[in-house]
C-alpha positions in Angstrom: 33.4 0.4 42.8 31.3 -2.6 43.9 28.2 -0.4 43.6 29.1 0.3 39.9 29.6 -3.4 39.3 26.3 -4.2 40.8 24.5 -1.6 38.6 26.0 -2.9 35.4 25.3 -6.5 36.3 21.7 -5.6 36.9 21.5 -3.7 33.6 23.0 -6.4 31.6 20.8 -9.1 33.3 17.8 -7.1 32.3 19.1 -6.4 28.9 20.3 -9.8 27.6 18.5 -8.9 24.4 15.1 -9.5 25.9 15.7 -13.2 26.0 13.7 -13.8 29.2 10.8 -11.5 28.5 7.5 -13.0 27.4 5.6 -10.8 25.0 3.2 -11.0 22.1 6.0 -9.5 20.0 8.4 -12.3 20.9 8.9 -15.5 19.0 10.6 -18.6 20.2 12.4 -19.3 16.9 13.2 -17.3 13.9 13.4 -18.5 10.3 14.4 -15.7 7.9 12.8 -17.1 4.8 9.5 -18.1 6.5 9.4 -14.7 8.2 10.0 -12.8 4.9 7.3 -14.9 3.2 4.9 -14.0 6.0 5.7 -10.3 5.6 5.0 -10.4 1.8 1.7 -12.2 2.3 0.2 -10.7 5.5 1.6 -7.3 6.0 -1.1 -4.6 6.3 0.3 -2.7 3.3 0.0 -5.9 1.2 -3.5 -6.6 2.4 -4.6 -3.1 1.5 -3.1 -3.4 -2.0 -4.8 -6.7 -2.6 -8.2 -5.1 -1.6 -7.4 -2.4 -4.2 -6.9 -5.0 -6.8 -10.2 -6.6 -6.1 -11.9 -3.2 -6.2 -10.3 -2.5 -9.6 -11.4 -5.8 -11.1 -15.0 -5.0 -10.0 -14.8 -1.6 -11.6 -13.9 -3.3 -14.9 -17.0 -5.4 -14.7 -19.0 -2.2 -13.9 -17.5 -0.4 -16.9 -18.3 -3.3 -19.3 -21.9 -2.9 -18.3 -22.0 -0.1 -20.9 -21.8 -2.7 -23.7 -25.0 -4.5 -22.6 -28.6 -3.4 -22.9 -30.5 -2.2 -19.9 -33.9 -3.4 -18.9 -36.3 -1.2 -17.0 -39.5 -2.4 -15.5 -42.0 0.0 -13.9 -45.4 -0.7 -12.5 -47.9 1.5 -10.7 -51.2 0.9 -8.9 -53.4 3.5 -7.3 -56.7 5.3 -7.3 -57.7 8.1 -9.5 -60.5 10.5 -8.6 -61.9 12.5 -11.6 -64.1 15.5 -11.0 -66.4 16.4 -13.9 -67.5 19.9 -13.2 -71.0 20.8 -14.4 -72.2 17.2 -14.8 -71.9 16.3 -11.2 -70.7 12.9 -12.2 -67.4 12.0 -10.6 -65.4 8.9 -11.5 -63.3 6.6 -9.2 -60.8 4.5 -11.0 -58.4 1.8 -9.8 -55.5 2.8 -12.1 -52.9 0.2 -13.1 -50.0 0.3 -15.5 -46.8 -1.6 -16.2 -44.0 -0.7 -18.7 -41.0 -2.8 -19.8 -38.2 -1.0 -21.7 -35.0 -2.3 -23.3 -32.3 0.2 -24.1 -29.1 -0.5 -26.1 -26.4 1.9 -26.8 -25.7 1.9 -30.5 -22.7 4.2 -30.3 -21.2 6.6 -27.8 -18.2 7.3 -30.1 -15.7 5.4 -27.9 -16.7 6.6 -24.5 -17.5 3.1 -23.1 -14.4 1.7 -24.8 -12.2 4.3 -23.1 -13.9 3.8 -19.8 -13.3 0.0 -19.9 -9.7 0.5 -21.0 -9.1 2.9 -18.2 -10.6 0.4 -15.7 -8.4 -2.4 -17.0 -5.3 -0.1 -16.8 -6.3 0.6 -13.2 -6.1 -3.2 -12.5 -2.7 -3.3 -14.1 -1.6 -0.4 -12.0 -2.8 -1.9 -8.8 -0.9 -5.1 -9.5 2.2 -3.0 -10.4 1.9 -1.2 -7.1 1.6 -4.5 -5.2 4.8 -5.6 -6.8 6.5 -2.3 -5.9 5.3 -2.6 -2.3 6.5 -6.2 -2.0 9.9 -5.1 -3.3 10.1 -2.2 -0.9 8.9 -4.3 2.0 11.4 -7.1 1.3 14.3 -4.6 1.2 13.0 -2.9 4.4 12.7 -6.3 6.1 16.2 -7.3 5.2 17.6 -4.0 6.2 15.8 -4.2 9.6 17.2 -7.7 10.1 20.8 -6.6 9.4 20.5 -3.5 11.5 19.5 -5.5 14.5 22.6 -7.7 14.0 24.8 -4.7 13.7 23.4 -3.1 16.8 23.6 -6.4 18.7 27.3 -6.9 17.9 28.1 -3.3 18.8 26.4 -3.7 22.2 28.4 -6.9 22.8 31.7 -5.1 22.0 30.7 -2.1 24.2 29.8 -4.3 27.1 33.0 -6.3 26.8 34.9 -3.0 26.8 33.1 -1.8 29.9 34.0 -5.1 31.6 37.6 -5.0 30.6 38.1 -1.3 31.7 36.3 -2.0 35.0 38.8 -4.9 35.7 41.7 -2.6 34.8 40.3 0.0 37.1 40.0 -2.5 40.0 43.6 -3.5 39.4 44.8 0.1 39.5 42.8 0.8 42.6 44.2 -2.3 44.3 47.7 -1.2 43.4 47.1 2.2 45.0 45.7 0.5 48.1 48.8 -1.6 48.3 51.0 1.5 48.0 52.4 0.6 44.6 50.1 2.5 42.2 49.3 6.0 41.2 46.0 7.7 42.1 46.2 9.5 38.7 46.1 6.1 37.0 42.9 5.2 38.9 41.3 8.5 37.8 42.4 7.8 34.2 40.8 4.4 34.4 37.6 5.8 35.8 37.5 8.4 33.1 37.8 5.7 30.4 35.2 3.6 32.2 32.7 6.5 32.1 33.3 6.9 28.3 32.9 3.1 27.8 29.6 3.2 29.8 28.4 6.1 27.6 29.2 4.2 24.4 27.3 1.1 25.8 24.2 3.3 26.5 24.5 4.8 23.0 24.6 1.4 21.3 21.8 0.1 23.5 19.7 3.0 22.2 20.6 2.1 18.6 19.6 -1.5 19.3 16.3 -0.4 20.8 15.5 1.6 17.6 16.5 -1.3 15.4 14.2 -3.6 17.4 11.2 -1.3 16.9 11.8 -1.2 13.2 12.1 -5.0 13.1 8.9 -5.4 15.0 7.0 -3.1 12.6 8.1 -5.0 9.5 7.9 -8.6 10.8 5.2 -8.1 13.4 7.3 -9.7 16.2 10.8 -9.9 17.7 12.7 -13.1 18.1 13.3 -14.3 21.6 16.9 -15.4 20.9 18.5 -12.4 19.2 21.8 -14.3 19.0 20.1 -16.7 16.5 20.2 -14.0 13.9 23.2 -14.4 11.6 24.5 -12.4 8.7 23.2 -13.3 5.2 25.7 -14.4 2.6 27.1 -12.1 -0.1 25.0 -11.6 -3.3 27.9 -10.2 -5.4 27.4 -12.9 -8.0 23.9 -11.7 -8.7 24.9 -8.1 -9.3 25.9 -6.7 -12.7 29.6 -6.1 -13.4 29.1 -2.6 -14.7 27.1 0.4 -13.8 25.7 0.7 -17.3 24.3 -2.8 -17.1 22.7 -2.0 -13.8 21.1 1.1 -15.2 19.7 -0.8 -18.2 18.1 -3.4 -15.8 16.7 -0.6 -13.6 15.1 1.1 -16.5 13.5 -2.2 -17.7 12.6 -3.8 -14.4 12.3 -1.2 -11.5 8.9 -1.8 -9.9 8.2 1.9 -9.2 9.0 2.9 -12.8 6.7 0.1 -14.1 3.9 1.4 -11.9 4.6 5.0 -13.2 4.5 3.8 -16.8 1.0 2.4 -16.3 0.0 5.7 -14.7 1.2 7.4 -17.9 -1.1 5.1 -19.9 -4.0 6.0 -17.7 -3.4 9.6 -18.3 -3.2 9.1 -22.0 -6.5 7.2 -22.0 -8.0 10.0 -20.0 -7.6 12.2 -23.1 -9.6 9.7 -25.1 -12.3 9.7 -22.5 -12.5 13.5 -22.5 -12.7 13.6 -26.3 -15.5 11.0 -26.4 -17.7 13.2 -24.2 -17.7 15.8 -27.0 -19.8 13.5 -29.2 -23.5 12.5 -28.8 -24.7 9.2 -27.6 -27.1 7.2 -29.8 -29.3 4.6 -28.2 -32.0 2.2 -29.4 -35.1 1.8 -27.3 -37.9 -0.8 -27.4 -40.8 -0.4 -24.9 -44.2 -1.9 -24.2 -46.8 -0.8 -21.7 -50.1 -2.2 -20.4 -52.5 0.3 -18.8 -55.9 -0.3 -17.1 -58.1 2.6 -16.1 -55.1 4.9 -16.3 -54.9 8.5 -17.0 -58.7 9.1 -16.7 -59.4 6.6 -19.5 -61.7 3.8 -18.6 -60.7 0.4 -20.0 -57.5 -1.3 -21.1 -54.8 0.3 -23.2 -51.7 -1.3 -24.8 -48.7 0.7 -26.2 -45.5 -0.4 -28.0 -42.7 1.6 -29.4 -39.3 1.2 -31.0 -37.1 4.3 -31.5 -33.7 5.7 -31.7 -32.6 8.4 -29.2 -29.8 10.8 -29.7 -28.6 12.8 -26.7 -26.0 15.5 -26.9 -25.7 17.4 -23.6 -23.9 20.6 -24.5 -23.2 23.2 -21.9 -23.4 26.7 -23.3 -20.1 27.5 -21.6 -18.5 24.8 -23.7 -17.0 23.3 -20.6 -16.6 19.9 -22.3 -13.8 21.3 -24.5 -12.1 22.7 -21.4 -12.3 19.2 -19.9 -10.5 17.8 -22.9 -7.8 20.4 -22.7 -7.5 19.8 -18.9 -6.9 16.0 -19.6 -4.2 16.9 -22.1 -2.4 19.2 -19.6 -2.8 16.6 -16.8 -1.2 14.0 -19.1 1.7 16.3 -19.8 2.2 16.9 -16.1 2.2 13.2 -15.4 4.7 12.6 -18.2 7.0 15.2 -16.7 6.8 13.8 -13.2 7.6 10.3 -14.6 10.6 11.6 -16.4 11.8 13.1 -13.1 11.1 9.8 -11.4 13.3 8.0 -13.9 16.1 10.5 -13.3 15.8 10.2 -9.5 15.7 6.4 -9.6 18.9 6.3 -11.7 20.5 8.8 -9.4 19.7 6.5 -6.4 21.2 3.6 -8.3 24.4 5.4 -9.0 24.7 6.6 -5.4 24.1 3.0 -4.1 26.6 1.7 -6.6 29.3 4.1 -5.3 28.3 3.3 -1.8 28.7 -0.4 -2.3 32.2 0.1 -3.8 33.1 2.3 -0.8 31.7 -0.1 1.7 33.6 -3.0 0.2 36.9 -1.2 0.5 36.0 0.0 4.0 35.0 -3.5 5.1 38.4 -4.9 4.2 40.4 -2.1 5.9 38.2 -1.9 9.0 38.2 -5.6 9.5 42.0 -5.6 9.4 42.1 -2.6 11.7 40.0 -4.4 14.3 42.3 -7.4 14.1 45.4 -5.2 14.6 43.7 -3.3 17.4 42.9 -6.5 19.2 46.5 -7.7 18.9 47.8 -4.3 20.1 45.5 -4.4 23.2 46.6 -7.9 24.1 50.3 -6.9 23.8 49.7 -3.7 25.7 48.1 -5.5 28.6 51.0 -7.9 28.8 53.5 -5.1 28.7 51.6 -3.2 31.3 51.9 -6.1 33.7 55.6 -6.1 33.1 55.8 -2.4 33.7 56.7 -1.5 30.1 53.4 0.2 29.1 51.5 3.1 30.6 47.9 2.7 31.7 46.9 5.3 29.1 48.2 2.9 26.4 46.0 0.1 27.7 42.9 2.3 28.0 43.5 3.9 24.7 43.8 0.4 23.2 40.4 -0.6 24.7 38.7 2.5 23.2 40.4 1.9 19.8 39.3 -1.8 19.8 35.7 -1.1 20.5 35.6 1.6 17.9 37.3 -0.6 15.3 35.0 -3.6 16.0 31.9 -1.4 15.7 33.2 0.2 12.5 34.1 -3.2 11.0 30.6 -4.8 11.6 29.0 -1.6 10.3 31.0 -1.8 7.1 30.0 -5.4 6.6 26.4 -4.5 7.1 26.6 -1.6 4.7 28.0 -4.0 2.0 25.0 -6.3 2.4 22.4 -3.5 2.6 23.8 -1.7 -0.5 23.9 -5.0 -2.4 20.2 -5.7 -1.5 19.3 -2.1 -2.4 21.0 -2.4 -5.8 19.1 -5.6 -6.5 15.9 -4.0 -5.4 16.3 -1.0 -7.7 16.9 -3.4 -10.6 13.7 -5.3 -9.7 15.6 -8.5 -8.9 15.1 -8.8 -5.2 12.8 -11.7 -4.4 12.3 -14.4 -1.7 13.8 -16.9 -4.1 17.0 -14.8 -4.3 17.3 -14.6 -0.5 16.7 -18.3 -0.2 19.5 -19.1 -2.7 22.2 -17.2 -0.9 
C-alpha cells in the first residue's frame, strides 16, 4: 500500500500541471486578452494571409499597367562585312542603330478593364479571407483555453477521488489487521481505487491533448495553469431567436463574405474570356537613327506613326471554348456557394440546439454534483457509525467524480457553443471578449 502511495505522490509531483518545468513554451504569466491579440497579429496563418494581401495589391498595380503606354528603346552596335562578288571590293562597316518606340493601347474591348477589376476583387477576397481566418483563430483559441480549464478541473477531481479512496482503503486494511474488518471490503476498496486511478490517467491524457492544442494556437503554455479562469457568459450578446441568428449569419458570416467575393471573381472571369474574342488596337510612334547599317554607308533617319490591329484567332476557335468554360466555372462556383450557405446555416442551427441543451444540462449536472457531494459526506459519516456499507461510500466517490466532471464539461460546452454562435454570425472579436 505504501508503494502505491509513493508512486502516486511521485506522479502528482511531476504532474502539477507543469508548474516547475522551464521550457520555451512556458510563460510566467498569462493574460487572455493580450494573448488573443498576439495570436491575431502574429500567428503564421495571419502572416501568410497578410503576404497574400500585399501580393494582390501589387498585381493590381501590374494590371493597371495596361492603361499606360509602353516605351521600348533598342540599340545595336557591331561590324558588318560586305562581300561584293565580281568586283573584288569588300566593305567593312561599323554599324550602329537606335530605335525608340511608344505604344499605346487604343482599345482592347474591355480586356484590361476586366483584368484590373479581377485583380481588385482578388485584394478584396484576400482581406475577406484574413477576416475569416482571424474569426476562426479567435474561436479556436478560446476553445483551446476553455478545454484546458475543463481538463484541469477533471484531473483535480480525479486526483482527489484517488486520494479519498486510498484513505478509505487504508482504513479498511487497518480494520482487517485489527481483526474488526472484512477482507472483502479491502478488496472492494482496491477495486474502486484501480478504477479511480484509471480515470485519473484518462483525464491526464485529455489534459495533455488540450495542452498541445493550446500551445499550437497561442505559441506557448502558461506556467501557472491554475491562473486560467472561466470567461463570463455572453448570453446578452446573442440573439433571442434562431431566425434573428440566421439573418445575422447570412449578412455577416466571414466565410460567406469571402465566398461572395469569389463569386464576383468568377463572374468577372466571363467578361475577361469574352474580351479575348475581340481584337486589340494599338497606336505606335517610332523613331530610329542608323549609321552604316544594313550595308548602306552613311546616316539614315526613320520615323513612323501607325495604328496596329491584332486579332490572334486559333483555327480551332478555342477562344470560344474558353468563354464557355468560364461560364461553366462560374455556375459551378455559384452552386458550391449555395451549398456553403446551406451548410453554414445547418451549423448554426446545430450550435443553437447544442447551446440550449448545454444550458439545461449545466443546471441539472451542477445540482447533481452538489447532491453527490452531500451524499458522499453523509455516507462517510454513517459508515463510521456502522450504518453504511463500504460499497455505498465507494459508489459515492465514483458518482461524485463523474458528476463533477460532467458539470464542468457542461459549463464549458455552454461557453464554447456561445462563442461558436457569435463566430458564425461574424460578431466574435477581441473587443467582445474584453467586454465580458
